[in-house]
C-alpha positions as CSV (number, residue, x, y, z in Angstrom):
1,M,20.4,5.8,7.5
2,S,24.1,6.5,7.2
3,S,24.8,3.1,5.6
4,D,22.3,3.8,2.7
5,A,25.2,4.8,0.5
6,L,26.4,1.2,0.5
7,W,23.2,0.0,-1.1
8,P,22.3,0.7,-4.8
9,P,18.9,2.4,-5.2
10,L,16.2,-0.1,-6.0
11,S,12.9,0.6,-7.7
12,P,10.0,1.0,-5.3
13,Y,7.8,-0.9,-7.7
14,S,10.1,-3.9,-7.9
15,T,10.7,-4.2,-4.2
16,G,7.4,-2.9,-2.7
17,V,5.0,-5.0,-4.9
18,R,7.0,-8.1,-4.0
19,G,7.0,-7.2,-0.3
20,R,10.8,-6.9,-0.1
21,C,13.0,-4.5,1.8
22,P,13.3,-1.2,-0.1
23,R,17.0,-0.9,0.7
24,C,18.4,-4.4,0.0
25,G,15.6,-6.0,-1.9
26,Q,16.1,-9.3,-0.1
27,G,14.5,-9.0,3.3
28,H,10.8,-9.2,4.0
29,L,8.7,-6.1,4.5
30,F,5.6,-7.8,6.1
31,N,5.2,-9.9,9.2
32,G,1.6,-10.9,8.2
33,F,-0.8,-9.9,5.5
34,L,-0.6,-6.2,6.1
35,T,1.6,-5.9,9.3
36,L,5.0,-4.3,8.7
37,R,8.0,-5.8,10.3
38,Q,10.0,-3.7,12.8
39,K,13.2,-4.1,10.6
40,C,14.7,-6.0,7.7
41,E,16.3,-9.3,8.7
42,V,19.0,-8.9,6.1
43,C,20.2,-5.3,6.2
44,D,18.6,-4.1,9.5
45,L,16.7,-1.2,7.9
46,D,14.4,0.2,10.6
47,Y,10.9,0.4,9.1
48,S,9.7,2.9,11.6
49,F,9.9,5.6,8.9
50,A,7.0,4.0,7.0
51,D,3.5,5.3,7.4
52,P,1.3,4.5,4.3
53,A,-1.7,5.4,6.5
54,D,-4.9,4.8,4.4
55,G,-3.2,5.0,1.0
56,P,-3.7,1.4,0.0
57,A,-7.4,1.4,1.1
58,F,-8.0,4.6,-0.8
59,F,-6.5,3.2,-4.1
60,V,-8.5,0.0,-3.7
61,M,-11.7,1.9,-3.1
62,C,-11.1,4.1,-6.2
63,F,-10.0,1.4,-8.6
64,A,-11.6,-1.8,-7.3
65,C,-14.7,-1.1,-5.2
66,V,-16.3,1.3,-7.6
67,P,-16.3,-1.2,-10.5
68,S,-17.4,-4.0,-8.1
69,V,-20.4,-1.9,-7.0
70,A,-21.1,-0.9,-10.6
71,L,-21.2,-4.7,-11.5
72,A,-23.6,-5.4,-8.6
73,V,-25.9,-2.5,-9.6
74,W,-25.9,-3.6,-13.3
75,I,-26.8,-7.2,-12.3
76,E,-29.6,-5.9,-10.1
77,V,-31.0,-3.5,-12.7
78,A,-30.6,-5.8,-15.7
79,F,-31.8,-9.1,-14.2
80,Q,-33.4,-8.3,-10.8
81,P,-32.1,-11.6,-9.4
82,P,-32.8,-12.9,-5.9
83,F,-30.4,-12.0,-3.1
84,W,-28.5,-15.3,-3.3
85,V,-27.3,-14.5,-6.8
86,H,-25.5,-11.5,-5.5
87,L,-23.9,-13.6,-2.8
88,L,-22.6,-15.9,-5.5
89,T,-21.5,-13.2,-8.0
90,S,-21.1,-9.7,-6.6
91,L,-19.6,-10.6,-3.2
92,P,-16.8,-12.9,-4.5
93,F,-16.0,-10.4,-7.3
94,M,-15.8,-7.6,-4.7
95,L,-13.6,-9.7,-2.4
96,L,-11.3,-10.8,-5.2
97,T,-10.8,-7.3,-6.5
98,C,-10.5,-5.5,-3.2
99,I,-8.4,-7.6,-0.8
100,P,-5.5,-9.0,-2.9
101,P,-4.2,-5.6,-4.1
102,L,-3.9,-4.2,-0.5
103,R,-0.5,-5.8,0.3
104,P,1.3,-4.9,-3.0
105,L,-0.1,-1.3,-2.8
106,K,1.1,-1.0,0.8
107,G,4.5,-2.4,-0.1
108,W,4.8,0.0,-3.0
109,L,3.9,3.0,-0.8
110,V,6.4,2.1,1.9
111,A,9.1,1.5,-0.7
112,S,8.3,4.8,-2.3
113,Q,8.6,6.6,1.0
114,Y,12.0,5.1,1.5
115,F,13.2,5.7,-2.1
116,Y,12.0,9.4,-2.2
117,K,13.0,9.9,1.4
118,A,9.5,11.2,2.3
119,E,9.1,12.5,5.8
120,Q,6.5,14.2,8.0
121,G,6.1,17.9,7.2
122,R,7.7,20.2,9.7
123,I,7.4,23.9,10.3
124,D,10.7,25.7,9.9
125,R,10.8,28.2,12.8
126,E,14.6,28.3,13.0
127,H,14.8,31.2,10.4
128,G,11.8,33.1,11.6
129,R,9.5,31.8,8.9
130,H,6.0,31.2,10.0
131,P,3.1,29.7,8.1
132,V,0.7,32.2,6.7
């Protein structure tokens, strides 16, 4: 990433949420819904540094799935409706609150990794320091 000095720093929020390249802000980050491209088509930034792992799913589970399940439980306890009512209310609500945020969250996490230069942790054995 020696040519990073040529690019102004861009906010991870503004680039990642829109699915844009974290370096130039113009290229696309995704190849499909959640599949990362290999590199930016504008500035040739290699996206192999990116590893958001289960981060997007974790955030969605915490902030979308819990309220969705709470709604379904409330409907069940308050009204005791037949099963088909949950298919028409709870299921669409859960799908609409859980699936759409995955892509912006993944983009934000990838852009944040680039912006803050996050890397895998390594053990420094060169200076004789060992983990306790």
